[in-house]
C-alpha positions as CSV (number, residue, x, y, z in Angstrom):
1,X,-38.3,7.2,41.9
2,X,-36.9,6.3,38.5
3,X,-33.6,8.0,37.7
4,X,-33.2,10.3,34.8
5,X,-30.9,7.8,33.0
6,X,-33.6,5.1,33.3
7,X,-36.6,7.1,32.3
8,X,-39.0,5.5,29.8
9,X,-38.3,6.8,26.4
10,X,-41.3,7.0,24.0
11,X,-41.0,5.3,20.6
12,X,-41.4,8.7,18.9
13,X,-37.8,9.4,19.8
14,X,-36.4,6.9,17.2
15,X,-33.5,8.2,15.1
16,X,-34.6,9.3,11.6
17,X,-31.8,7.4,9.9
18,X,-33.3,4.1,11.1
19,X,-35.5,3.7,8.1
20,X,-37.0,0.5,9.2
21,X,-38.5,2.0,12.4
22,X,-42.2,2.3,12.9
23,X,-44.0,4.6,15.3
24,X,-46.9,3.5,17.4
25,X,-49.0,5.4,19.9
26,X,-48.3,5.2,23.6
27,X,-50.8,3.4,25.8
28,X,-50.5,6.0,28.6
29,X,-51.5,8.8,26.2
30,X,-54.7,7.2,25.0
31,X,-57.7,9.5,25.5
32,X,-59.8,6.6,26.7
33,X,-58.7,3.4,28.4
34,X,-60.6,0.2,28.1
35,X,-60.5,-3.3,29.7
36,X,-57.6,-4.4,27.6
37,X,-55.4,-1.4,28.0
38,X,-56.0,-1.5,31.7
39,X,-55.2,-5.2,31.9
40,X,-51.9,-4.6,30.0
41,X,-50.6,-2.3,32.8
42,X,-52.7,-3.9,35.5
43,X,-53.7,-7.5,35.9
44,X,-51.1,-8.9,33.5
45,X,-48.3,-6.3,34.0
46,X,-45.8,-8.8,35.2
47,X,-46.0,-10.8,32.0
48,X,-47.4,-8.2,29.5
49,X,-45.3,-5.1,28.7
50,X,-46.5,-1.9,27.0
51,X,-44.4,-0.2,24.3
52,X,-42.4,1.8,26.9
53,X,-41.7,-1.0,29.5
54,X,-40.9,-3.7,26.9
55,X,-37.5,-2.3,25.8
56,X,-36.3,-2.2,29.4
57,X,-36.1,-6.0,29.2
58,X,-33.6,-5.9,26.3
59,X,-30.8,-8.3,27.0
60,X,-32.4,-9.7,30.2
61,X,-35.6,-11.3,29.3
62,X,-34.5,-14.7,30.5
63,X,-33.1,-13.6,33.8
64,X,-35.4,-10.7,34.8
65,X,-38.8,-11.7,33.3
66,X,-38.6,-15.5,33.4
67,X,-36.0,-16.0,36.1
68,X,-34.1,-18.5,34.0
69,X,-30.5,-19.1,33.1
70,X,-28.9,-17.5,30.1
71,X,-28.8,-20.8,28.2
72,X,-32.6,-21.3,28.3
73,X,-34.3,-21.6,24.9
74,X,-36.4,-18.5,24.2
75,X,-38.6,-18.1,21.1
76,X,-40.5,-15.2,19.7
77,X,-43.9,-15.1,18.0
78,X,-44.4,-11.9,15.9
79,X,-48.1,-11.2,15.7
80,X,-49.9,-13.5,18.1
81,X,-53.4,-12.7,17.0
82,X,-55.9,-14.1,19.5
83,X,-53.2,-16.4,20.9
84,X,-54.3,-19.9,19.9
85,X,-50.8,-20.8,18.6
86,X,-49.1,-18.8,21.4
87,X,-50.9,-20.9,24.1
88,X,-50.5,-24.1,22.2
89,X,-46.8,-23.7,21.7
90,X,-46.2,-22.7,25.4
91,X,-48.1,-25.7,26.6
92,X,-46.4,-28.1,24.2
93,X,-42.9,-26.9,25.1
94,X,-42.8,-25.9,28.7
95,X,-39.1,-26.2,28.6
96,X,-38.8,-23.3,26.2
97,X,-39.6,-19.6,26.9
98,X,-42.0,-17.8,24.6
99,X,-42.3,-14.0,24.0
100,X,-45.2,-12.7,22.0
101,X,-45.4,-9.5,20.1
102,X,-48.7,-7.9,19.2
103,X,-49.8,-4.3,18.4
104,X,-53.6,-4.6,19.1
105,X,-54.7,-4.5,22.7
106,X,-57.5,-7.0,22.5
107,X,-55.6,-9.9,20.9
108,X,-52.6,-9.1,23.0
109,X,-54.6,-9.7,26.2
110,X,-56.4,-12.6,24.7
111,X,-53.0,-14.3,24.0
112,X,-51.5,-13.9,27.4
113,X,-54.8,-14.7,29.1
114,X,-55.0,-18.0,27.2
115,X,-51.5,-19.0,28.2
116,X,-51.9,-18.0,31.9
117,X,-55.3,-19.7,32.1
118,X,-53.8,-23.0,31.0
119,X,-51.1,-22.6,33.6
120,X,-48.1,-21.7,31.5
121,X,-45.2,-20.1,33.4
122,X,-43.0,-19.7,30.3
123,X,-44.8,-16.8,28.5
124,X,-44.6,-13.1,28.2
125,X,-46.0,-10.7,25.7
126,X,-45.3,-7.1,24.6
127,X,-47.0,-4.4,22.6
128,X,-44.4,-3.5,19.9
129,X,-43.9,-3.2,16.2
130,X,-41.9,-6.0,14.4
131,X,-39.8,-3.4,12.5
132,X,-38.4,-2.3,15.9
133,X,-37.6,-5.7,17.2
134,X,-33.9,-5.0,17.7
135,X,-34.9,-2.5,20.4
136,X,-36.4,-5.4,22.4
137,X,-33.6,-8.0,22.1
138,X,-29.8,-8.1,22.1
139,X,-27.8,-9.9,19.4
140,X,-28.1,-13.7,19.9
141,X,-30.8,-13.3,22.5
142,X,-33.4,-15.3,20.6
143,X,-33.9,-18.8,19.3
144,X,-36.8,-19.6,17.0
145,X,-39.1,-17.0,15.5
146,X,-42.7,-17.6,14.3
147,X,-44.5,-15.3,11.9
148,X,-47.9,-16.6,11.0
149,X,-50.3,-14.8,8.6
150,X,-48.9,-11.2,8.8
151,X,-50.6,-8.5,6.8
152,X,-49.7,-9.3,3.2
153,X,-49.8,-5.6,2.1
154,X,-51.2,-6.4,-1.4
155,X,-54.0,-3.8,-1.5
156,X,-52.7,-1.2,-1.7
157,X,-49.3,-2.6,-2.8
158,X,-46.8,-1.6,-0.1
159,X,-44.3,-4.5,0.0
160,X,-41.9,-2.3,2.1
161,X,-44.3,-2.9,5.0
162,X,-44.1,-6.7,4.8
163,X,-42.5,-8.3,7.8
164,X,-40.6,-11.0,5.9
165,X,-38.3,-8.7,3.9
166,X,-34.6,-8.7,3.3
167,X,-33.8,-5.8,5.6
168,X,-35.8,-7.0,8.6
169,X,-34.6,-10.6,8.1
170,X,-31.0,-9.4,8.4
171,X,-31.9,-7.8,11.7
172,X,-33.6,-11.0,13.0
173,X,-30.6,-13.1,11.9
174,X,-28.4,-11.1,14.2
175,X,-30.9,-11.5,17.1
176,X,-31.0,-15.3,16.8
177,X,-28.6,-17.9,18.1
178,X,-26.9,-20.4,15.7
179,X,-29.2,-23.3,14.9
180,X,-32.3,-21.2,15.2
181,X,-35.2,-21.1,12.6
182,X,-37.9,-18.8,11.3
183,X,-41.3,-20.4,10.6
184,X,-43.4,-18.3,8.2
185,X,-46.9,-19.0,7.0
186,X,-49.2,-16.9,4.8
187,X,-52.3,-17.3,2.8
188,X,-51.0,-14.8,0.2
189,X,-49.2,-16.5,-2.7
190,X,-48.0,-13.0,-3.8
191,X,-46.4,-12.4,-0.5
192,X,-44.9,-15.8,-0.4
193,X,-43.4,-15.5,-3.9
194,X,-42.1,-12.1,-3.1
195,X,-40.5,-13.3,0.2
196,X,-38.8,-16.2,-1.7
197,X,-37.0,-13.5,-3.7
198,X,-35.9,-11.8,-0.6
199,X,-34.2,-14.8,1.0
200,X,-31.0,-14.8,-1.2
201,X,-30.3,-11.3,-0.1
202,X,-30.0,-12.5,3.5
203,X,-27.7,-15.0,5.4
204,X,-30.5,-17.5,6.0
205,X,-30.8,-20.9,4.4
206,X,-34.1,-21.9,2.9
207,X,-34.7,-25.2,4.7
208,X,-38.2,-26.0,3.6
209,X,-41.0,-24.5,1.5
210,X,-44.4,-25.4,0.1
211,X,-47.3,-23.6,-1.6
212,X,-49.8,-26.1,-0.1
213,X,-48.9,-26.8,3.5
214,X,-52.0,-29.0,4.2
215,X,-51.1,-31.4,1.4
216,X,-47.4,-31.5,2.2
217,X,-45.1,-33.6,4.3
218,X,-45.4,-31.0,7.1
219,X,-49.2,-31.2,7.3
220,X,-49.2,-33.8,10.2
221,X,-47.1,-31.7,12.5
222,X,-48.7,-28.4,11.6
223,X,-50.9,-26.6,14.2
224,X,-54.0,-24.9,12.7
225,X,-54.2,-21.3,13.8
226,X,-57.5,-19.5,14.0
227,X,-56.8,-17.7,10.7
228,X,-55.7,-20.9,9.1
229,X,-59.0,-22.6,9.9
230,X,-60.8,-19.7,8.2
231,X,-58.6,-20.0,5.1
232,X,-59.2,-23.8,5.0
233,X,-63.0,-23.3,4.9
234,X,-62.5,-20.9,2.0
235,X,-60.2,-23.5,0.2
236,X,-57.3,-21.1,0.2
237,X,-53.9,-23.0,0.1
238,X,-51.4,-22.1,2.8
239,X,-47.9,-21.2,1.9
240,X,-45.1,-22.1,4.3
241,X,-41.3,-21.7,4.5
242,X,-38.7,-22.5,7.2
243,X,-35.5,-20.5,7.3
244,X,-32.5,-21.6,9.3
245,X,-29.4,-19.9,10.8
246,X,-26.5,-22.3,10.7
């Protein structure tokens, strides 16, 4: 039986002074379960973690989840969507570990299922909110971070909810190891321009940026996500930036 000291603590117990925290509902309290919620705590439970089990891996993702040494490269994708990039990245770089973060049950399971189906042994995923990322990882536990097409929060205007903001970037900076990068793509020019204004308030160096990724020098090496293909068909330019921690 789990000891009292190790009991799962619901996200609702966040401290009020942590203004960047976000509450999410608990899977076990859902009035109705479906195939995806059941898969999260059933079929894929060894590599998919709900909002209560995920924080228990803090500081030991490499050793406990992946059974790798502490110097193994481990990346994070915030918002995996249906997992096309997640699976692609895992397959392209089997030498690196990849943790996904997604709130919605269906895309979460789609993401880990894609990776597992292709035979990847280097992936895990969790149901968690990006604003609580420091509850999942210790300082200097992560390498690269990928943030592709997050909600731009332009209608209604709520920029404080944007993932790429100065406060959260400072948190992520501490979680990354030296030499790591953040890769950010968005179809929203407003979000992109706003984020550029946030960078000088953080320790990151702006390594690369473009307001038309598909016509840039980075086009050839860019992987087209599912959302990106939709935007391409609508002739919407893709904005991209790369931040580095020296």
